[in-house]
C-alpha positions in Angstrom: -14.5 -26.8 -4.4 -14.1 -23.9 -2.3 -10.5 -22.7 -2.3 -11.1 -19.4 -0.7 -8.7 -18.0 1.7 -10.1 -18.5 5.3 -7.4 -17.1 7.5 -4.7 -14.8 7.4 -2.0 -14.2 9.8 -0.1 -10.8 10.5 3.3 -11.2 11.7 4.2 -8.0 13.3 2.5 -4.7 14.1 3.5 -1.0 13.6 2.4 1.3 10.9 2.6 -1.8 7.9 1.1 -4.7 10.4 -1.9 -2.7 11.2 -2.3 -0.9 7.6 -2.7 -4.4 6.2 -5.0 -5.9 8.9 -7.3 -2.3 8.8 -7.4 -2.7 5.1 -8.0 -6.7 4.9 -10.6 -6.4 7.6 -12.3 -3.7 5.8 -12.6 -5.3 2.4 -13.2 -9.1 3.4 -15.4 -8.5 6.0 -16.2 -11.8 7.8 -15.2 -13.8 4.5 -11.7 -14.4 6.7 -10.6 -14.7 10.1 -7.6 -12.3 10.5 -4.8 -12.5 13.5 -2.3 -9.9 14.0 1.0 -11.0 16.0 2.8 -8.3 17.7 5.3 -8.5 20.7 6.1 -5.5 23.2 9.2 -6.5 23.6 10.0 -6.0 19.8 9.8 -2.0 19.5 8.8 -0.7 16.0 11.0 1.5 13.7 10.1 4.5 12.4 12.6 7.1 10.5 10.0 9.5 9.3 6.5 11.0 10.2 5.8 12.4 6.7 3.6 11.4 4.0 2.7 11.7 0.3 -1.0 12.3 -1.5 -1.7 8.6 -2.2 -2.5 8.4 1.5 -5.5 10.0 1.3 -6.8 7.0 -0.7 -5.9 4.7 1.9 -7.9 6.6 4.5 -10.8 7.1 2.1 -10.6 3.0 1.8 -11.0 2.7 5.5 -13.8 5.5 5.6 -11.8 7.3 7.8 -12.6 10.9 8.9 -9.9 12.9 8.0 -10.3 15.4 10.7 -10.9 12.7 13.5 -7.6 11.4 11.8 -5.6 14.7 12.4 -7.0 15.1 15.8 -5.6 11.3 16.8 -2.5 11.5 15.1 -1.7 15.1 16.0 -1.1 15.6 12.7 -0.6 18.9 10.5 -0.7 19.1 6.6 2.3 18.9 3.7 2.0 20.5 0.6 5.5 19.6 -0.5 9.0 19.5 0.4 11.3 22.1 0.8 14.7 21.4 0.0 17.9 23.5 1.3 21.7 23.0 0.0 21.0 20.1 -2.4 22.3 21.6 -5.3 24.6 24.0 -4.1 25.1 25.4 -0.6 22.6 28.3 0.1 20.6 27.3 -3.0 16.7 26.4 -1.8 13.8 24.8 -4.1 10.7 23.1 -3.2 9.1 19.7 -4.8 5.2 20.7 -4.9 2.6 18.5 -4.7 -0.5 19.1 -7.1 0.6 20.3 -10.8 2.6 23.2 -12.4 0.1 25.4 -14.0 -2.1 23.3 -16.7 -1.4 21.9 -20.0 -2.8 23.9 -23.2 -4.4 21.1 -25.1 -1.5 19.0 -26.5 1.2 21.7 -25.6 2.6 20.4 -22.1 3.0 23.2 -19.5 6.8 22.4 -19.0 7.3 22.9 -22.6 6.3 26.2 -22.5 7.8 27.2 -19.5 11.2 26.0 -20.7 10.4 27.9 -23.9 10.1 31.0 -22.0 12.6 30.4 -19.4 15.2 30.0 -22.0 14.4 33.5 -23.4 14.8 35.0 -19.8 10.7 35.2 -19.8 9.2 32.9 -17.2 8.9 33.5 -13.5 10.4 30.7 -11.4 8.4 27.2 -11.2 7.0 27.9 -7.7 5.0 30.8 -9.2 3.2 28.4 -11.0 2.0 25.9 -8.4 -0.8 26.6 -5.7 1.3 24.2 -3.3 4.6 26.3 -3.5 3.1 29.5 -2.9 0.8 28.3 -0.1 3.7 26.6 1.6 6.0 29.8 1.0 3.2 31.8 2.7 2.5 29.3 5.7 -0.9 28.7 4.5 -3.4 25.7 3.8 -6.9 24.6 2.8 -8.2 21.9 1.0 -8.7 21.6 -2.8 -12.2 23.5 -3.7 -14.5 21.5 -5.5 -15.5 23.0 -8.9 -14.8 26.0 -10.7 -11.4 26.9 -12.7 -9.2 27.9 -10.1 -5.7 26.8 -8.9 -7.4 26.2 -5.4 -9.2 23.0 -6.9 -5.7 21.5 -7.5 -4.2 22.0 -4.3 -2.4 18.3 -3.5 -1.5 17.5 -0.1 -0.5 14.9 2.5 0.0 14.4 6.3 2.8 14.8 8.9 1.8 12.6 11.7 3.2 10.7 14.8 3.4 7.1 13.4 3.0 5.2 16.5 -0.4 7.1 16.9 -1.5 6.5 13.6 -0.3 2.6 14.3 -2.9 2.7 17.3 -5.7 4.7 15.6 -5.6 1.8 12.8 -5.3 -0.7 15.3 -8.7 0.7 16.9 -10.2 0.8 13.4 -9.0 -2.9 12.8 -10.3 -4.4 15.8 -13.8 -2.9 15.8 -13.8 -4.9 12.1 -13.1 -8.0 13.8 -9.0 -8.4 13.8 -7.7 -10.5 16.7 -4.4 -9.3 18.1 -2.0 -11.8 20.0 0.7 -10.5 22.0 3.8 -12.8 21.9 7.2 -13.4 20.0 7.6 -15.7 17.4 9.9 -18.8 18.1 9.2 -21.1 15.1 7.9 -21.2 11.7 6.6 -24.6 10.5 6.9 -25.3 6.8 4.8 -28.0 4.8 7.3 -30.6 3.9 5.9 -31.3 0.6 5.3 -27.6 -0.9 7.5 -25.5 1.5 4.6 -23.1 2.4 4.2 -22.0 5.6 1.7 -23.8 7.7 1.8 -22.3 11.2 4.0 -20.2 13.5 4.4 -20.9 17.3 5.0 -18.2 19.8 7.2 -18.0 23.0 3.9 -19.3 25.0 3.5 -22.2 23.0 0.7 -21.1 21.2 0.3 -22.3 17.5 -1.3 -19.9 14.9 -2.2 -21.5 11.8 -3.3 -19.7 8.7 -3.8 -20.1 4.6 -2.2 -16.6 3.7 0.9 -14.7 5.9 1.8 -11.5 5.8 5.3 -10.6 6.8 5.4 -7.1 8.8 8.3 -8.6 10.7 10.5 -5.6 10.2 14.3 -5.8 8.9 14.8 -9.1 9.9 12.3 -10.6 7.7 11.4 -13.5 9.9 9.1 -15.4 7.1 10.2 -14.1 3.7 13.7 -14.2 4.5 14.6 -16.4 7.4 11.7 -19.0 6.8 11.4 -18.5 3.0 15.2 -17.8 1.7 14.1 -14.8 0.0 17.4 -12.8 -0.7 18.1 -8.9 -0.6 19.3 -6.7 -3.5 21.2 -4.1 -2.0 21.3 -0.6 -3.7 23.9 0.9 -1.5 26.4 1.5 -4.2 23.7 4.4 -5.4 22.3 5.1 -2.1 24.7 5.2 0.6 23.1 6.0 3.5 22.9 3.2 6.0 22.0 4.8 9.7 19.9 7.4 11.1 19.9 9.5 14.3 16.7 11.1 15.4 15.3 13.2 18.2 11.9 15.0 18.7 12.2 18.9 19.7 10.0 21.4 21.0 8.0 23.2 18.4 9.2 27.0 17.4 6.6 28.9 16.0 3.6 27.8 13.9 3.9 24.5 11.9 5.0 24.9 8.3 3.0 23.0 5.5 5.8 21.1 4.4 8.4 19.0 5.0 12.3 20.5 5.3 15.0 18.4 4.1 18.5 20.0 4.4 21.9 18.4 2.8 24.6 18.0 5.4 28.5 16.9 4.8 27.4 13.0 4.6 23.8 13.0 4.3 20.9 14.7 5.1 18.3 16.3 7.8 14.8 16.4 7.9 12.5 18.4 10.0 8.7 17.4 10.1 6.4 19.7 12.2 3.5 17.8 14.3 1.1 19.4 16.8 2.7 18.6 19.7 6.5 18.7 18.6 9.0 18.6 15.5 10.2 15.3 14.3 14.2 15.6 13.3 16.6 13.0 12.0 19.7 13.0 10.4 20.3 10.4 7.7 23.9 9.6 7.1 26.4 7.0 5.6 28.5 5.7 8.3 31.2 5.4 5.6 31.7 8.9 5.7 30.6 10.1 9.5 30.5 8.7 12.8 27.6 7.7 15.0 28.8 10.5 17.6 29.6 13.0 15.3 26.3 12.6 13.3 24.3 12.8 16.7 26.1 15.9 17.3 25.6 17.6 14.1 21.6 16.9 14.4 21.6 18.3 18.0 23.5 21.7 16.9 21.1 22.2 14.4 18.0 21.5 15.9 15.3 24.6 16.1 13.7 23.8 19.5 14.9 22.4 22.4 15.5 18.5 22.2 12.7 16.5 24.2 14.6 13.2 24.2 17.7 11.5 23.9 18.9 11.1 20.2 18.1 7.5 18.9 20.4 5.2 16.6 18.9 3.4 13.7 20.6 1.2 11.4 19.6 -0.1 7.6 20.1 -1.1 4.3 18.6 0.3 1.2 17.4 -1.9 -1.3 14.3 -4.6 -1.6 13.7 -8.1 -1.4 14.5 -10.3 -4.8 10.9 -11.5 -4.1 8.0 -9.7 -2.4 5.8 -12.9 -2.4 7.0 -16.2 -1.8 4.8 -19.4 -1.9 1.7 -18.2 0.6 3.6 -15.4 2.3 3.8 -11.9 1.3 6.3 -9.1 2.9 5.2 -5.7 3.6 6.9 -2.7 5.2 10.6 -3.0 6.2 10.5 -6.7 5.6 10.3 -5.9 1.7 13.0 -3.5 1.6 13.7 -0.1 2.7 14.0 3.0 0.5 15.9 6.2 1.6 13.2 8.3 3.5 14.1 11.5 1.6 10.6 11.3 -0.4 8.5 10.0 2.2 7.7 7.1 0.6 7.7 4.5 3.0 4.1 4.2 4.1 3.4 4.7 0.4 4.9 1.3 -0.4 3.1 -0.5 2.1 0.0 0.9 0.8 0.8 0.1 -2.7 1.6 -3.7 -1.6 -1.8 -3.8 0.0 -3.5 -2.5 -2.8 -1.7 -5.0 -5.2 -2.5 -8.0 -2.5 -6.5 -6.7 -2.6 -6.3 -6.6 -6.4 -4.8 -9.9 -6.6 -5.9 -12.2 -3.3 -4.9 -15.4 -4.1 -7.1 -18.6 -3.2 -5.5 -21.3 -1.4 -4.0 -22.8 -4.6 -1.7 -19.8 -4.8 -1.2 -19.6 -8.5 2.2 -19.1 -9.8 1.1 -16.2 -12.3 -0.6 -13.9 -9.6 2.7 -14.5 -7.4 4.9 -13.3 -11.0 2.4 -10.4 -11.6 2.9 -9.1 -8.2 6.7 -9.5 -7.8 7.1 -7.6 -11.1 4.9 -4.6 -10.3 6.5 -4.1 -6.7 9.7 -4.6 -8.6 8.9 -1.9 -10.6 7.5 0.3 -8.1 10.6 0.4 -5.7 12.9 0.9 -8.9 10.9 4.0 -10.0 11.5 5.1 -6.4 14.9 4.2 -6.4 15.5 6.3 -9.6 13.8 9.3 -8.5 16.0 9.3 -5.1 19.1 8.9 -6.8 18.7 11.8 -8.6 18.6 14.1 -5.8 22.1 12.8 -4.9 23.5 12.5 -8.2 22.5 15.5 -9.8 24.2 17.8 -7.5 27.5 20.5 -8.2 28.2 19.7 -4.5 32.0 18.7 -4.3 32.6 19.9 -0.6 32.9 16.7 1.2 33.8 12.7 0.3 30.3 11.7 0.3 29.3 14.3 -2.1 32.1 14.1 -4.6 31.5 10.2 -4.7 27.9 10.6 -5.4 28.2 13.1 -8.1 30.7 10.6 -9.9 29.1 7.5 -9.7 27.2 5.4 -12.7 23.4 5.5 -11.9 20.7 3.0 -13.2 20.5 3.1 -17.1 16.7 4.1 -16.3 17.5 6.8 -14.6 20.3 8.1 -17.6 17.7 7.6 -20.3 15.4 10.4 -18.2 18.2 12.4 -17.5 19.1 12.5 -21.1 15.7 12.9 -22.5 15.5 16.3 -20.4 19.1 17.4 -21.0 18.1 17.9 -24.6 14.2 19.0 -24.9 13.2 19.4 -20.9 10.6 16.7 -21.7 9.3 14.8 -18.7 7.5 11.1 -19.0 5.4 9.4 -16.6 5.5 5.8 -17.1 2.3 4.1 -16.5 3.0 3.0 -12.9 5.1 5.8 -11.7 4.2 7.2 -8.3 5.8 10.4 -8.9 4.2 12.7 -11.6 5.9 15.1 -14.0 5.8 18.1 -11.5 7.8 16.2 -9.1 10.6 15.4 -11.8 10.1 18.8 -13.3 10.6 20.2 -9.9 13.7 17.9 -8.9 15.6 18.1 -12.1 15.2 21.8 -12.3 15.9 22.0 -8.3 19.1 19.8 -8.4 20.5 22.0 -11.5 19.6 20.1 -14.6 19.0 22.4 -17.4 17.3 21.8 -21.0 19.6 22.7 -24.0 16.0 23.5 -26.0 12.4 22.7 -25.2 9.4 20.5 -26.5 8.9 21.3 -30.0 5.5 21.4 -29.5 5.8 24.3 -27.3 6.8 26.3 -30.5 3.1 25.8 -32.1 1.8 28.8 -29.6 3.1 32.5 -30.8 5.4 33.4 -28.5 3.5 36.7 -27.3 0.4 34.5 -26.8 2.4 32.0 -24.8 4.2 35.1 -22.7 0.5 36.2 -21.9 -0.5 32.6 -21.0 2.2 32.1 -18.4 1.8 35.4 -17.0 -2.0 35.1 -16.5 -1.2 31.4 -14.6 1.2 32.8 -12.2 -1.2 36.0 -11.5 -4.2 33.8 -10.8 -1.8 31.2 -8.6 -0.8 34.2 -6.6 -4.0 35.3 -5.9 -5.5 32.2 -5.2 -2.7 31.3 -2.4 -3.3 34.7 -0.6 -7.0 33.5 -0.2 -5.8 30.5 1.6 -6.1 30.5 5.7 -3.0 30.3 7.7 -2.0 26.5 8.0 -1.9 26.9 11.8 -5.6 28.3 12.2 -6.8 25.4 9.7 -4.9 22.6 11.9 -6.0 24.5 15.2 -9.8 24.8 14.0 -9.7 20.6 13.4 -7.7 20.3 16.9 -10.3 21.8 18.6 -13.1 20.0 17.3 -14.4 23.0 15.3 -15.8 22.6 11.7 -12.7 24.1 9.3 
C-alpha cells in the first residue's frame, strides 16, 4: 500500500513559509503537490535581517548561487556580532563566527588561552580570530580552500532584506512547481475520528485539502494552536523583552561586516547594515519602558536619517509545547519566538525544515516520528534559550531596574551547570546538537565578565614557554591574514555590480 504524502499545504508565507516551500519542492520534486496559502491582507513580521552561518547550508541545498542571492536581497556579509555596553557601560566585546586559533592535539585552545591569560601573557581573544580581526578592520572575503592559513577558517553569514529574501525564495519555489493561493483562511476542518486536519477553507469559499499541513501563520498559530490546541511555554521570566520598535535609516559610511548590538536601559538596540539602508530596532521590556519612550530612544540613537515611521511589534518569548501535532508542523513564529539577539529566528525555521525532511512522514503519521521531532526541536529551542539568557544574566550592570532584575534572576539549571564548569576550569562543552560552538560560548562568557579560577588540566601538559610561542604565532599569523582580506564594501560592490569577486 502506498502511504506516501501526496499533498502538502503551507499556511502562511513570509520567510518561514517560502523557506519551507522551496526546500520541500526542491527535495520532493513531483512526488508531492505543494500549495502555499498567504493573504496580502495579513502583513508579515520580521524583527531582524541578520543570520548565522548555517543558512549557507540551506541555500546550498537549494542550489542557490550566492552572488545572485546577495544581489537579489541587497545583502552584505557578517563575520559576527559586536556587543556594546553589555557587561558594563563603555565595554565592548565581539562574538565571532569561525574559530579561535586551533587545538593542539588533545589540548584545547581555550585551555592554553586561560593558562596564559591568568599569567598575564595572553593576547585578547579577538587576536586569535580571523573573523574578529577582519571585522575590526572592515574587511571580508570568502574562506580560502586548502592551505594551513586562518583564511581557510573564515565563518560568515549575511545581512539581507527579509522581504526580498522571501520574494527570492518564492520565485525559486514556484519554478519548482509550488502553487501559491491568495486568500485568508476562515475555517479549519478536522477529521472527526482522529482529529487530524482535513482541509482549510478560504474567505472566497475555496477548500484546500492536504495530507500534511505546515503552520506558518505567525504568532496566532492558526492551525497548531487554535485548531489543534498546542499550548505555549512562556520564557518571559528569563527573557522579559516582549516588544520591539523598528525603523530603517540611511547608510552613513561603508557597511560593516558585522551586526552591532548595544545594551539600553530596558533592552537592546540592533544595527544591521544592508546595501541600500541600515536596519535598526530596539527590543525592550514593556514593564520597564513605554512604547513612546522606546521609539524616542531608537530615533535618537540612529546613525543616519530615519527613512520611515517607527513600527511597533509585540511578541512573547517561548515555544510551543509541541511543534508537531497530528498532521501539522509549526514553523517560524507559529512554533515560538526567540529573542533576536543572536539572529537565530531563521535558523530555527531551517532546523525545523531539516528535521521534517529527515523524518518526512507517511500518511500513517507514526507517533514515534512525531515524538522524536518534538524532542529534538525542544532541545534546539532550549539550547538557544540558555545561550540568550547568558547575555542578560551575566552582567555587572545594575544602573536600571531592568538590569538589576536580570542579574538577580535564577536561571535554568542547564545554564547554571555550564557556568559552574566554566567558573572552575574555563572548560566549554558543546553538546551533540548544540547550535552554538565553543567559540560562541567562550566569546560571550568572557565578554559578559565571567572568569575562570583555573584552567583545563590538559593545558598543563605543554611547557609554558612552548605555549607562549605557539599562541604568539597564532596571533601573528591571524593579524597578517586579516591584512590580506579586501575591504568589505569593495567585496560587496563587486558582487552588486555583477563583476566576479
